[in-house]
MOPAC internal coordinates of N, CA, C and O (Angstrom, degrees):
PM7 1SCF
backbone

  N    0.0000 0     0.00 0     0.00 0    0    0    0
  C    1.4967 1     0.00 0     0.00 0    1    0    0
  C    1.5846 1   101.25 1     0.00 0    2    1    0
  O    1.2310 1   122.70 1   -43.32 1    3    2    1
  N    1.3191 1   112.43 1   136.68 1    3    2    1
  C    1.5112 1   120.09 1  -177.71 1    5    3    2
  C    1.5688 1   109.18 1   -65.49 1    6    5    3
  O    1.2310 1   120.71 1   -28.79 1    7    6    5
  N    1.2249 1   116.26 1   151.21 1    7    6    5
  C    1.4594 1   124.36 1   175.83 1    9    7    6
  C    1.5486 1   107.81 1   -76.00 1   10    9    7
  O    1.2310 1   120.55 1   -44.40 1   11   10    9
  N    1.2775 1   116.55 1   135.60 1   11   10    9
  C    1.5176 1   123.72 1  -179.95 1   13   11   10
  C    1.5653 1   112.06 1   -86.67 1   14   13   11
  O    1.2310 1   123.80 1   -45.29 1   15   14   13
  N    1.2843 1   110.31 1   134.71 1   15   14   13
  C    1.4663 1   115.06 1  -170.30 1   17   15   14
  C    1.6121 1   106.48 1  -129.65 1   18   17   15
  O    1.2310 1   120.48 1   -40.09 1   19   18   17
  N    1.3323 1   116.69 1   139.91 1   19   18   17
  C    1.4038 1   123.08 1   172.53 1   21   19   18
  C    1.5583 1   105.86 1  -114.76 1   22   21   19
  O    1.2310 1   120.89 1   -51.91 1   23   22   21
  N    1.3042 1   115.90 1   128.09 1   23   22   21
  C    1.4653 1   121.33 1   178.52 1   25   23   22
  C    1.4818 1   108.70 1  -105.48 1   26   25   23
  O    1.2310 1   120.63 1   -45.35 1   27   26   25
  N    1.4333 1   116.39 1   134.65 1   27   26   25
  C    1.5148 1   120.09 1   174.67 1   29   27   26
  C    1.4657 1   104.98 1  -132.94 1   30   29   27
  O    1.2310 1   122.28 1   -60.16 1   31   30   29
  N    1.3700 1   113.24 1   119.84 1   31   30   29
  C    1.4574 1   120.76 1  -179.95 1   33   31   30
  C    1.5894 1   102.48 1  -161.57 1   34   33   31
  O    1.2310 1   120.10 1   -43.73 1   35   34   33
  N    1.2787 1   117.41 1   136.27 1   35   34   33
  C    1.5025 1   118.99 1   176.89 1   37   35   34
  C    1.3921 1   116.79 1   -79.19 1   38   37   35
  O    1.2310 1   120.58 1   176.65 1   39   38   37
  N    1.3464 1   116.49 1    -3.35 1   39   38   37
  C    1.4942 1   123.65 1  -178.38 1   41   39   38
  C    1.5423 1   109.57 1  -106.13 1   42   41   39
  O    1.2310 1   120.37 1   -65.04 1   43   42   41
  N    1.2953 1   116.89 1   114.96 1   43   42   41
  C    1.4861 1   122.79 1  -178.33 1   45   43   42
  C    1.5007 1   112.03 1   -56.54 1   46   45   43
  O    1.2310 1   119.78 1   136.13 1   47   46   45
  N    1.3535 1   118.03 1   -43.87 1   47   46   45
  C    1.4040 1   126.66 1   178.86 1   49   47   46
  C    1.5038 1   109.84 1   -50.78 1   50   49   47
  O    1.2310 1   119.15 1   126.72 1   51   50   49
  N    1.3688 1   119.23 1   -53.28 1   51   50   49
  C    1.4739 1   121.36 1   179.54 1   53   51   50
  C    1.5006 1   112.82 1   -69.62 1   54   53   51
  O    1.2310 1   118.52 1   148.65 1   55   54   53
  N    1.3270 1   120.43 1   -31.35 1   55   54   53
  C    1.5258 1   121.55 1   174.25 1   57   55   54
  C    1.4534 1   106.99 1   -60.39 1   58   57   55
  O    1.2310 1   120.34 1   130.75 1   59   58   57
  N    1.3180 1   116.96 1   -49.25 1   59   58   57
  C    1.5435 1   119.73 1  -173.98 1   61   59   58
  C    1.5433 1   110.63 1   -64.88 1   62   61   59
  O    1.2310 1   121.22 1   133.42 1   63   62   61
  N    1.3002 1   115.27 1   -46.58 1   63   62   61
  C    1.4714 1   122.28 1   176.43 1   65   63   62
  C    1.5205 1   114.41 1   -56.46 1   66   65   63
  O    1.2310 1   122.69 1   138.55 1   67   66   65
  N    1.3184 1   112.45 1   -41.45 1   67   66   65
  C    1.5188 1   118.05 1  -179.28 1   69   67   66
  C    1.4899 1   110.65 1   -73.23 1   70   69   67
  O    1.2310 1   121.94 1   141.02 1   71   70   69
  N    1.2820 1   113.89 1   -38.98 1   71   70   69
  C    1.4991 1   118.88 1   176.68 1   73   71   70
  C    1.5444 1   109.09 1   -61.13 1   74   73   71
  O    1.2310 1   120.16 1   134.02 1   75   74   73
  N    1.2185 1   117.31 1   -45.98 1   75   74   73
  C    1.5238 1   120.05 1  -178.17 1   77   75   74
  C    1.5898 1   109.15 1   -63.28 1   78   77   75
  O    1.2310 1   120.45 1   137.53 1   79   78   77
  N    1.2337 1   116.74 1   -42.47 1   79   78   77
  C    1.4778 1   121.21 1   176.95 1   81   79   78
  C    1.5421 1   110.59 1   -62.90 1   82   81   79
  O    1.2310 1   121.74 1   134.36 1   83   82   81
  N    1.3444 1   114.27 1   -45.64 1   83   82   81
  C    1.5182 1   115.32 1  -175.59 1   85   83   82
  C    1.5361 1   109.96 1   -71.08 1   86   85   83
  O    1.2310 1   119.32 1   134.70 1   87   86   85
  N    1.3284 1   118.90 1   -45.30 1   87   86   85
  C    1.4500 1   116.67 1  -177.52 1   89   87   86
  C    1.5182 1   111.03 1   -66.89 1   90   89   87
  O    1.2310 1   119.94 1   146.02 1   91   90   89
  N    1.3495 1   117.72 1   -33.98 1   91   90   89
  C    1.5646 1   120.17 1   170.62 1   93   91   90
  C    1.4220 1   111.01 1   -63.54 1   94   93   91
  O    1.2310 1   117.66 1   151.85 1   95   94   93
  N    1.2267 1   122.06 1   -28.15 1   95   94   93
  C    1.5671 1   122.51 1   176.92 1   97   95   94
  C    1.4721 1   115.93 1   -92.34 1   98   97   95
  O    1.2310 1   119.83 1  -167.26 1   99   98   97
  N    1.2819 1   117.93 1    12.74 1   99   98   97
  C    1.4344 1   125.01 1   174.50 1  101   99   98
  C    1.4925 1   117.53 1    81.71 1  102  101   99
  O    1.2310 1   121.08 1  -155.49 1  103  102  101
  N    1.3962 1   115.54 1    24.51 1  103  102  101
  C    1.5221 1   119.80 1   175.19 1  105  103  102
  C    1.5343 1   104.14 1  -102.02 1  106  105  103
  O    1.2310 1   122.20 1   -23.17 1  107  106  105
  N    1.3397 1   113.40 1   156.83 1  107  106  105
  C    1.5400 1   124.98 1   172.73 1  109  107  106
  C    1.4539 1   108.67 1  -103.53 1  110  109  107
  O    1.2310 1   119.08 1   -61.49 1  111  110  109
  N    1.3362 1   119.37 1   118.51 1  111  110  109
  C    1.3692 1   124.31 1   172.01 1  113  111  110
  C    1.5573 1   110.62 1   -84.14 1  114  113  111
  O    1.2310 1   121.33 1   -65.32 1  115  114  113
  N    1.3266 1   115.07 1   114.68 1  115  114  113
  C    1.4381 1   116.97 1  -170.02 1  117  115  114
  C    1.6348 1   108.43 1  -103.21 1  118  117  115
  O    1.2310 1   119.69 1   172.86 1  119  118  117
  N    1.2935 1   118.20 1    -7.14 1  119  118  117
  C    1.4260 1   121.13 1   178.85 1  121  119  118
  C    1.4526 1   112.45 1  -173.55 1  122  121  119
  O    1.2310 1   122.42 1   -24.88 1  123  122  121
  N    1.4408 1   112.97 1   155.12 1  123  122  121
  C    1.4240 1   119.81 1   175.07 1  125  123  122
  C    1.4887 1   108.43 1  -130.75 1  126  125  123
  O    1.2310 1   121.44 1   -55.33 1  127  126  125
  N    1.3613 1   114.84 1   124.67 1  127  126  125
  C    1.5111 1   119.38 1   176.96 1  129  127  126
  C    1.5135 1   111.61 1  -110.84 1  130  129  127
  O    1.2310 1   119.25 1   -34.06 1  131  130  129
  N    1.3218 1   119.03 1   145.94 1  131  130  129
  C    1.4572 1   121.54 1   178.85 1  133  131  130
  C    1.4851 1   121.73 1   -95.99 1  134  133  131
  O    1.2310 1   123.02 1   174.25 1  135  134  133
  N    1.4013 1   111.82 1    -5.75 1  135  134  133
  C    1.4376 1   124.68 1   178.84 1  137  135  134
  C    1.4885 1   112.19 1  -149.02 1  138  137  135
  O    1.2310 1   119.23 1    -3.90 1  139  138  137
  N    1.3560 1   119.07 1   176.10 1  139  138  137
  C    1.4346 1   125.79 1  -177.58 1  141  139  138
  C    1.5366 1   107.49 1   -70.34 1  142  141  139
  O    1.2310 1   119.33 1   136.56 1  143  142  141
  N    1.2379 1   118.88 1   -43.44 1  143  142  141
  C    1.4726 1   122.74 1  -175.50 1  145  143  142
  C    1.5425 1   109.25 1   -60.93 1  146  145  143
  O    1.2310 1   121.48 1   135.61 1  147  146  145
  N    1.2354 1   114.78 1   -44.39 1  147  146  145
  C    1.4640 1   118.29 1   177.55 1  149  147  146
  C    1.5526 1   110.16 1   -65.50 1  150  149  147
  O    1.2310 1   122.19 1   138.32 1  151  150  149
  N    1.2572 1   113.40 1   -41.68 1  151  150  149
  C    1.5463 1   117.13 1  -179.08 1  153  151  150
  C    1.6048 1   108.51 1   -57.64 1  154  153  151
  O    1.2310 1   122.46 1   135.72 1  155  154  153
  N    1.2251 1   112.90 1   -44.28 1  155  154  153
  C    1.5367 1   112.77 1  -173.08 1  157  155  154
  C    1.5314 1   110.28 1   -70.79 1  158  157  155
  O    1.2310 1   121.09 1   144.75 1  159  158  157
  N    1.3976 1   115.52 1   -35.25 1  159  158  157
  C    1.4420 1   121.03 1   177.57 1  161  159  158
  C    1.5124 1   109.38 1   -66.84 1  162  161  159
  O    1.2310 1   119.86 1   135.31 1  163  162  161
  N    1.1870 1   117.87 1   -44.69 1  163  162  161
  C    1.4659 1   126.04 1  -177.70 1  165  163  162
  C    1.6249 1   109.55 1   -67.80 1  166  165  163
  O    1.2310 1   121.42 1   135.67 1  167  166  165
  N    1.2454 1   114.88 1   -44.33 1  167  166  165
  C    1.5082 1   118.93 1   177.80 1  169  167  166
  C    1.5019 1   108.64 1   -62.89 1  170  169  167
  O    1.2310 1   117.18 1   142.67 1  171  170  169
  N    1.2488 1   122.96 1   -37.33 1  171  170  169
  C    1.5140 1   128.04 1   178.60 1  173  171  170
  C    1.5077 1   108.62 1   -67.14 1  174  173  171
  O    1.2310 1   118.97 1   137.66 1  175  174  173
  N    1.2921 1   119.56 1   -42.34 1  175  174  173
  C    1.4789 1   119.94 1  -174.02 1  177  175  174
  C    1.4806 1   112.37 1   -89.91 1  178  177  175
  O    1.2310 1   118.90 1   145.44 1  179  178  177
  N    1.3445 1   119.70 1   -34.56 1  179  178  177
  C    1.4584 1   121.74 1  -175.92 1  181  179  178
  C    1.5597 1   113.69 1   -89.41 1  182  181  179
  O    1.2310 1   121.72 1   156.26 1  183  182  181
  N    1.3554 1   114.31 1   -23.74 1  183  182  181
  C    1.4260 1   121.99 1  -178.22 1  185  183  182
  C    1.5439 1   116.73 1    46.53 1  186  185  183
  O    1.2310 1   122.70 1  -123.09 1  187  186  185
  N    1.3758 1   112.43 1    56.91 1  187  186  185
  C    1.4721 1   115.62 1   178.73 1  189  187  186
  C    1.4552 1   114.78 1   -68.24 1  190  189  187
  O    1.2310 1   119.36 1   -14.66 1  191  190  189
  N    1.2777 1   118.82 1   165.34 1  191  190  189
  C    1.4395 1   123.13 1   171.24 1  193  191  190
  C    1.5535 1   114.18 1   -70.48 1  194  193  191
  O    1.2310 1   120.77 1   151.09 1  195  194  193
  N    1.3991 1   116.13 1   -28.91 1  195  194  193
  C    1.3685 1   121.63 1  -172.39 1  197  195  194
  C    1.5410 1   109.63 1  -148.00 1  198  197  195
  O    1.2310 1   119.53 1   -37.88 1  199  198  197
  N    1.3006 1   118.49 1   142.12 1  199  198  197
  C    1.4387 1   123.99 1   174.41 1  201  199  198
  C    1.5391 1   107.25 1  -123.00 1  202  201  199
  O    1.2310 1   120.43 1   -50.48 1  203  202  201
  N    1.3293 1   116.78 1   129.52 1  203  202  201
  C    1.4278 1   120.58 1   177.85 1  205  203  202
  C    1.5533 1   103.18 1  -111.23 1  206  205  203
  O    1.2310 1   122.10 1   -62.47 1  207  206  205
  N    1.3511 1   113.58 1   117.53 1  207  206  205
  C    1.5149 1   121.59 1  -175.66 1  209  207  206
  C    1.5012 1   111.01 1  -115.15 1  210  209  207
  O    1.2310 1   123.35 1   -48.65 1  211  210  209
  N    1.2781 1   111.18 1   131.35 1  211  210  209
  C    1.4957 1   119.82 1   169.54 1  213  211  210
  C    1.4473 1   108.24 1   -71.52 1  214  213  211
  O    1.2310 1   116.79 1   -38.86 1  215  214  213
  N    1.3716 1   123.71 1   141.14 1  215  214  213
  C    1.4099 1   120.21 1  -177.16 1  217  215  214
  C    1.5580 1   110.88 1   -75.13 1  218  217  215
  O    1.2310 1   120.26 1   136.08 1  219  218  217
  N    1.3445 1   117.11 1   -43.92 1  219  218  217
  C    1.3783 1   124.56 1  -178.72 1  221  219  218
  C    1.4980 1   115.11 1   -96.50 1  222  221  219
  O    1.2310 1   121.46 1   -75.06 1  223  222  221
  N    1.3924 1   114.82 1   104.94 1  223  222  221
  C    1.4779 1   120.44 1  -178.55 1  225  223  222
  C    1.5515 1   105.82 1  -141.58 1  226  225  223
  O    1.2310 1   121.28 1   -29.29 1  227  226  225
  N    1.3043 1   115.15 1   150.71 1  227  226  225
  C    1.4468 1   116.94 1   178.16 1  229  227  226
  C    1.5787 1   115.24 1   -64.37 1  230  229  227
  O    1.2310 1   121.79 1   -29.36 1  231  230  229
  N    1.2882 1   114.17 1   150.64 1  231  230  229
  C    1.4244 1   119.73 1  -176.57 1  233  231  230
  C    1.5445 1   108.55 1    71.55 1  234  233  231
  O    1.2310 1   119.68 1    62.22 1  235  234  233
  N    1.3505 1   118.22 1  -117.78 1  235  234  233
  C    1.3858 1   121.29 1   178.79 1  237  235  234
  C    1.5534 1   112.92 1   -78.21 1  238  237  235
  O    1.2310 1   120.42 1   -59.93 1  239  238  237
  N    1.3377 1   116.80 1   120.07 1  239  238  237
  C    1.3854 1   114.68 1  -175.17 1  241  239  238
  C    1.5344 1   114.93 1   -80.30 1  242  241  239
  O    1.2310 1   118.67 1     2.31 1  243  242  241
  N    1.3316 1   120.15 1  -177.69 1  243  242  241
  C    1.4997 1   118.97 1  -173.70 1  245  243  242
  C    1.4803 1   112.49 1   -71.56 1  246  245  243
  O    1.2310 1   119.55 1   148.16 1  247  246  245
  N    1.3413 1   118.46 1   -31.84 1  247  246  245
  C    1.5620 1   119.94 1   178.93 1  249  247  246
  C    1.5129 1   109.12 1   -71.91 1  250  249  247
  O    1.2310 1   116.64 1   140.61 1  251  250  249
  N    1.3759 1   124.00 1   -39.39 1  251  250  249
  C    1.3840 1   122.49 1   169.83 1  253  251  250
  C    1.5774 1   114.90 1   -59.32 1  254  253  251
  O    1.2310 1   122.05 1   133.79 1  255  254  253
  N    1.2892 1   113.68 1   -46.21 1  255  254  253
  C    1.5140 1   120.45 1   178.45 1  257  255  254
  C    1.5673 1   108.79 1   -60.37 1  258  257  255
  O    1.2310 1   120.84 1   138.77 1  259  258  257
  N    1.3736 1   116.01 1   -41.23 1  259  258  257
  C    1.4367 1   114.58 1  -177.93 1  261  259  258
  C    1.5184 1   112.19 1   -69.10 1  262  261  259
  O    1.2310 1   118.31 1   150.38 1  263  262  261
  N    1.3133 1   120.82 1   -29.62 1  263  262  261
  C    1.4826 1   122.93 1   175.57 1  265  263  262
  C    1.5788 1   106.80 1   -67.83 1  266  265  263
  O    1.2310 1   119.86 1   138.78 1  267  266  265
  N    1.2618 1   117.87 1   -41.22 1  267  266  265
  C    1.4886 1   120.66 1   177.82 1  269  267  266
  C    1.4910 1   115.80 1   -65.51 1  270  269  267
  O    1.2310 1   122.65 1   141.17 1  271  270  269
  N    1.3011 1   112.52 1   -38.83 1  271  270  269
  C    1.4339 1   114.89 1  -176.05 1  273  271  270
  C    1.5040 1   107.00 1   -76.31 1  274  273  271
  O    1.2310 1   118.23 1   143.63 1  275  274  273
  N    1.2995 1   120.97 1   -36.37 1  275  274  273
  C    1.4186 1   120.10 1   177.76 1  277  275  274
  C    1.5420 1   110.97 1   -66.97 1  278  277  275
  O    1.2310 1   119.41 1   150.70 1  279  278  277
  N    1.3142 1   118.74 1   -29.30 1  279  278  277
  C    1.4799 1   121.44 1   179.34 1  281  279  278
  C    1.5565 1   110.39 1   -75.03 1  282  281  279
  O    1.2310 1   117.39 1   174.34 1  283  282  281
  N    1.3999 1   122.57 1    -5.66 1  283  282  281
  C    1.3679 1   125.26 1   175.89 1  285  283  282
  C    1.5074 1   110.00 1   -77.49 1  286  285  283
  O    1.2310 1   118.95 1   166.53 1  287  286  285
  N    1.2461 1   119.61 1   -13.47 1  287  286  285
  C    1.5293 1   128.77 1   174.39 1  289  287  286
  C    1.5290 1   106.43 1    59.63 1  290  289  287
  O    1.2310 1   120.01 1  -141.92 1  291  290  289
  N    1.2631 1   117.58 1    38.08 1  291  290  289
  C    1.4682 1   121.55 1   177.14 1  293  291  290
  C    1.5373 1   104.33 1  -101.66 1  294  293  291
  O    1.2310 1   119.05 1   -22.15 1  295  294  293
  N    1.4065 1   119.42 1   157.85 1  295  294  293
  C    1.4492 1   121.59 1   177.23 1  297  295  294
  C    1.4490 1   110.68 1   -78.43 1  298  297  295
  O    1.2310 1   117.95 1  -115.63 1  299  298  297
  N    1.2544 1   121.50 1    64.37 1  299  298  297
  C    1.5310 1   129.87 1   176.75 1  301  299  298
  C    1.4727 1   112.15 1  -109.28 1  302  301  299
  O    1.2310 1   120.25 1   -59.41 1  303  302  301
  N    1.2730 1   117.14 1   120.59 1  303  302  301
  C    1.4807 1   122.37 1   174.54 1  305  303  302
  C    1.5255 1   108.41 1   -84.99 1  306  305  303
  O    1.2310 1   120.21 1   -38.15 1  307  306  305
  N    1.3311 1   117.20 1   141.85 1  307  306  305
  C    1.4891 1   121.43 1  -177.36 1  309  307  306
  C    1.5524 1   109.25 1  -120.77 1  310  309  307
  O    1.2310 1   121.76 1   -44.77 1  311  310  309
  N    1.3410 1   114.24 1   135.23 1  311  310  309
  C    1.4464 1   125.38 1  -178.28 1  313  311  310
  C    1.4964 1   106.15 1  -127.36 1  314  313  311
  O    1.2310 1   119.22 1   -55.24 1  315  314  313
  N    1.2944 1   119.10 1   124.76 1  315  314  313
  C    1.4236 1   126.59 1   178.31 1  317  315  314
  C    1.4955 1   107.34 1   -86.42 1  318  317  315
  O    1.2310 1   120.78 1   -36.71 1  319  318  317
  N    1.2798 1   116.11 1   143.29 1  319  318  317
  C    1.5066 1   121.14 1   177.64 1  321  319  318
  C    1.5181 1   107.47 1  -135.79 1  322  321  319
  O    1.2310 1   121.30 1   -53.04 1  323  322  321
  N    1.3127 1   115.12 1   126.96 1  323  322  321
  C    1.5341 1   115.69 1  -178.70 1  325  323  322
  C    1.5745 1   109.42 1  -169.00 1  326  325  323
  O    1.2310 1   122.30 1   -13.04 1  327  326  325
  N    1.3059 1   113.20 1   166.96 1  327  326  325
  C    1.4705 1   116.68 1   170.91 1  329  327  326
  C    1.4153 1   113.56 1   -95.01 1  330  329  327
  O    1.2310 1   118.60 1  -174.44 1  331  330  329
  N    1.3727 1   120.28 1     5.56 1  331  330  329
  C    1.3555 1   125.58 1   175.59 1  333  331  330
  C    1.5282 1   113.45 1   -94.84 1  334  333  331
  O    1.2310 1   119.98 1   -95.10 1  335  334  333
  N    1.3264 1   117.65 1    84.90 1  335  334  333
  C    1.4097 1   124.70 1  -169.03 1  337  335  334
  C    1.5569 1   117.74 1   -92.37 1  338  337  335
  O    1.2310 1   121.13 1  -163.73 1  339  338  337
  N    1.3420 1   115.45 1    16.27 1  339  338  337
  C    1.5001 1   114.02 1  -173.87 1  341  339  338
  C    1.6144 1   106.82 1   -89.93 1  342  341  339
  O    1.2310 1   123.60 1   -25.04 1  343  342  341
  N    1.3442 1   110.70 1   154.96 1  343  342  341
  C    1.4190 1   125.52 1  -166.72 1  345  343  342
  C    1.5255 1   114.38 1   -47.60 1  346  345  343
  O    1.2310 1   119.79 1   132.67 1  347  346  345
  N    1.3842 1   118.01 1   -47.33 1  347  346  345
  C    1.5441 1   119.27 1  -173.98 1  349  347  346
  C    1.6166 1   108.62 1   -62.64 1  350  349  347
  O    1.2310 1   120.52 1   145.48 1  351  350  349
  N    1.3254 1   116.61 1   -34.52 1  351  350  349
  C    1.4926 1   118.96 1   178.98 1  353  351  350
  C    1.5461 1   110.09 1   -67.40 1  354  353  351
  O    1.2310 1   120.70 1   133.12 1  355  354  353
  N    1.3380 1   116.26 1   -46.88 1  355  354  353
  C    1.4682 1   119.42 1   176.58 1  357  355  354
  C    1.5513 1   109.10 1   -55.41 1  358  357  355
  O    1.2310 1   121.11 1   127.34 1  359  358  357
  N    1.2697 1   115.48 1   -52.66 1  359  358  357
  C    1.4081 1   120.79 1  -176.52 1  361  359  358
  C    1.5624 1   112.45 1   -52.85 1  362  361  359
  O    1.2310 1   121.87 1   133.87 1  363  362  361
  N    1.3584 1   114.02 1   -46.13 1  363  362  361
  C    1.4227 1   123.43 1  -177.85 1  365  363  362
  C    1.5017 1   109.49 1   -68.01 1  366  365  363
  O    1.2310 1   119.55 1   141.79 1  367  366  365
  N    1.3054 1   118.47 1   -38.21 1  367  366  365
  C    1.5706 1   122.42 1   172.14 1  369  367  366
  C    1.4248 1   109.62 1   -59.29 1  370  369  367
  O    1.2310 1   117.33 1   133.29 1  371  370  369
  N    1.2536 1   122.68 1   -46.71 1  371  370  369
  C    1.5388 1   123.28 1   179.57 1  373  371  370
  C    1.4318 1   107.51 1   -60.38 1  374  373  371
  O    1.2310 1   119.16 1   130.54 1  375  374  373
  N    1.3656 1   119.21 1   -49.46 1  375  374  373
  C    1.6128 1   120.10 1  -177.66 1  377  375  374
  C    1.5074 1   106.27 1   -63.57 1  378  377  375
  O    1.2310 1   118.15 1   157.26 1  379  378  377
  N    1.2754 1   121.12 1   -22.74 1  379  378  377
  C    1.4769 1   120.20 1  -174.49 1  381  379  378
  C    1.6058 1   109.69 1   -86.31 1  382  381  379
  O    1.2310 1   119.83 1   175.51 1  383  382  381
  N    1.2818 1   117.94 1    -4.49 1  383  382  381
  C    1.5068 1   120.58 1   176.82 1  385  383  382
  C    1.6168 1   112.34 1   113.89 1  386  385  383
  O    1.2310 1   119.49 1  -175.08 1  387  386  385
  N    1.2933 1   118.57 1     4.92 1  387  386  385
  C    1.4324 1   120.14 1  -178.86 1  389  387  386
  C    1.5012 1   107.93 1   -74.49 1  390  389  387
  O    1.2310 1   121.25 1   -39.65 1  391  390  389
  N    1.3829 1   115.22 1   140.35 1  391  390  389
  C    1.4328 1   121.02 1   170.45 1  393  391  390
  C    1.5536 1   113.39 1   -97.05 1  394  393  391
  O    1.2310 1   119.29 1   171.89 1  395  394  393
  N    1.2979 1   118.97 1    -8.11 1  395  394  393
  C    1.4354 1   123.12 1   176.86 1  397  395  394
  C    1.5110 1   112.51 1  -167.35 1  398  397  395
  O    1.2310 1   122.24 1    -3.99 1  399  398  397
  N    1.3654 1   113.31 1   176.01 1  399  398  397
  C    1.4432 1   121.31 1  -169.11 1  401  399  398
  C    1.5338 1   109.88 1  -143.46 1  402  401  399
  O    1.2310 1   118.29 1   -50.47 1  403  402  401
  N    1.3204 1   120.86 1   129.53 1  403  402  401
  C    1.4675 1   123.18 1   172.56 1  405  403  402
  C    1.4880 1   106.52 1  -117.50 1  406  405  403
  O    1.2310 1   124.39 1   -42.45 1  407  406  405
  N    1.4046 1   109.18 1   137.55 1  407  406  405
  C    1.4901 1   113.81 1   174.80 1  409  407  406
  C    1.4569 1   112.32 1  -103.46 1  410  409  407
  O    1.2310 1   120.59 1   -40.00 1  411  410  409
  N    1.3464 1   116.47 1   140.00 1  411  410  409
  C    1.4425 1   121.52 1   177.58 1  413  411  410
  C    1.4779 1   107.26 1   -83.22 1  414  413  411
  O    1.2310 1   118.12 1   -26.04 1  415  414  413
  N    1.3206 1   121.18 1   153.96 1  415  414  413
  C    1.4434 1   126.35 1    -1.23 1  417  415  414
  C    1.5406 1   115.51 1   -68.37 1  418  417  415
  O    1.2310 1   122.53 1   -29.59 1  419  418  417
  N    1.2965 1   112.76 1   150.41 1  419  418  417
  C    1.4567 1   117.25 1  -170.01 1  421  419  418
  C    1.5124 1   111.67 1   -71.51 1  422  421  419
  O    1.2310 1   120.14 1   -42.38 1  423  422  421
  N    1.2861 1   117.34 1   137.62 1  423  422  421
  C    1.5151 1   122.21 1   174.46 1  425  423  422
  C    1.5131 1   101.89 1  -120.95 1  426  425  423
  O    1.2310 1   121.37 1   -49.88 1  427  426  425
  N    1.3505 1   114.98 1   130.12 1  427  426  425
  C    1.5074 1   120.09 1   178.76 1  429  427  426
  C    1.4449 1   111.52 1   -56.02 1  430  429  427
  O    1.2310 1   119.77 1   135.88 1  431  430  429
  N    1.3433 1   118.05 1   -44.12 1  431  430  429
  C    1.4818 1   120.31 1  -176.65 1  433  431  430
  C    1.5761 1   109.68 1   -69.00 1  434  433  431
  O    1.2310 1   119.79 1   138.14 1  435  434  433
  N    1.3226 1   118.01 1   -41.86 1  435  434  433
  C    1.4458 1   117.17 1   178.73 1  437  435  434
  C    1.5115 1   111.63 1   -64.44 1  438  437  435
  O    1.2310 1   119.59 1   137.20 1  439  438  437
  N    1.2758 1   118.38 1   -42.80 1  439  438  437
  C    1.4876 1   124.06 1  -177.55 1  441  439  438
  C    1.5082 1   107.87 1   -57.26 1  442  441  439
  O    1.2310 1   121.95 1   122.55 1  443  442  441
  N    1.3360 1   113.86 1   -57.45 1  443  442  441
  C    1.5065 1   121.75 1  -173.26 1  445  443  442
  C    1.5262 1   107.74 1   -66.60 1  446  445  443
  O    1.2310 1   118.45 1   138.87 1  447  446  445
  N    1.2223 1   120.56 1   -41.13 1  447  446  445
  C    1.4216 1   118.03 1   178.84 1  449  447  446
  C    1.5383 1   116.15 1   -64.54 1  450  449  447
  O    1.2310 1   121.02 1   141.70 1  451  450  449
  N    1.3135 1   115.66 1   -38.30 1  451  450  449
  C    1.4014 1   125.06 1   175.10 1  453  451  450
  C    1.4967 1   112.24 1   -58.09 1  454  453  451
  O    1.2310 1   122.08 1   130.37 1  455  454  453
  N    1.4300 1   113.63 1   -49.63 1  455  454  453
  C    1.4117 1   122.52 1  -172.11 1  457  455  454
  C    1.5847 1   107.65 1   -72.94 1  458  457  455
  O    1.2310 1   121.69 1   138.21 1  459  458  457
  N    1.2566 1   114.36 1   -41.79 1  459  458  457
  C    1.4981 1   119.46 1  -178.29 1  461  459  458
  C    1.5470 1   112.47 1   -66.65 1  462  461  459
  O    1.2310 1   120.48 1   154.52 1  463  462  461
  N    1.3305 1   116.69 1   -25.48 1  463  462  461
  C    1.4916 1   121.97 1   175.05 1  465  463  462
  C    1.4479 1   111.24 1   -77.94 1  466  465  463
  O    1.2310 1   117.27 1   161.52 1  467  466  465
  N    1.3639 1   122.80 1   -18.48 1  467  466  465
  C    1.4027 1   126.96 1  -177.35 1  469  467  466
  C    1.4800 1   114.58 1   -97.75 1  470  469  467
  O    1.2310 1   122.09 1   139.64 1  471  470  469
  N    1.3163 1   113.60 1   -40.36 1  471  470  469
  C    1.5113 1   120.51 1  -174.94 1  473  471  470
  C    1.5004 1   107.50 1   -84.13 1  474  473  471
  O    1.2310 1   120.10 1   180.00 1  475  474  473

């Protein structure tokens, strides 16, 4: 059974690209959120195996959403995805509950290797 994934990114282009990579890699995309608040709500209701969160989103950002999803105490792995690859953001992502980190622009190999090492 394929692993269920929720994608949260405010940019449609990246959601579509990520969905293509994931479905091609054997994952099932069960939802797409455009901000952190939607991501938390969808994670709670859909209970995916994995949530991929963009760090920078309007309203509730990905780091805030990661903390709230972690607080749900569900067996959901969190991976942050952003173009901001400097060390303080990576450290904050890990403290927020992330198990991994993907840097944009998206590379199919990097995305799938990161997810396969976490799931």
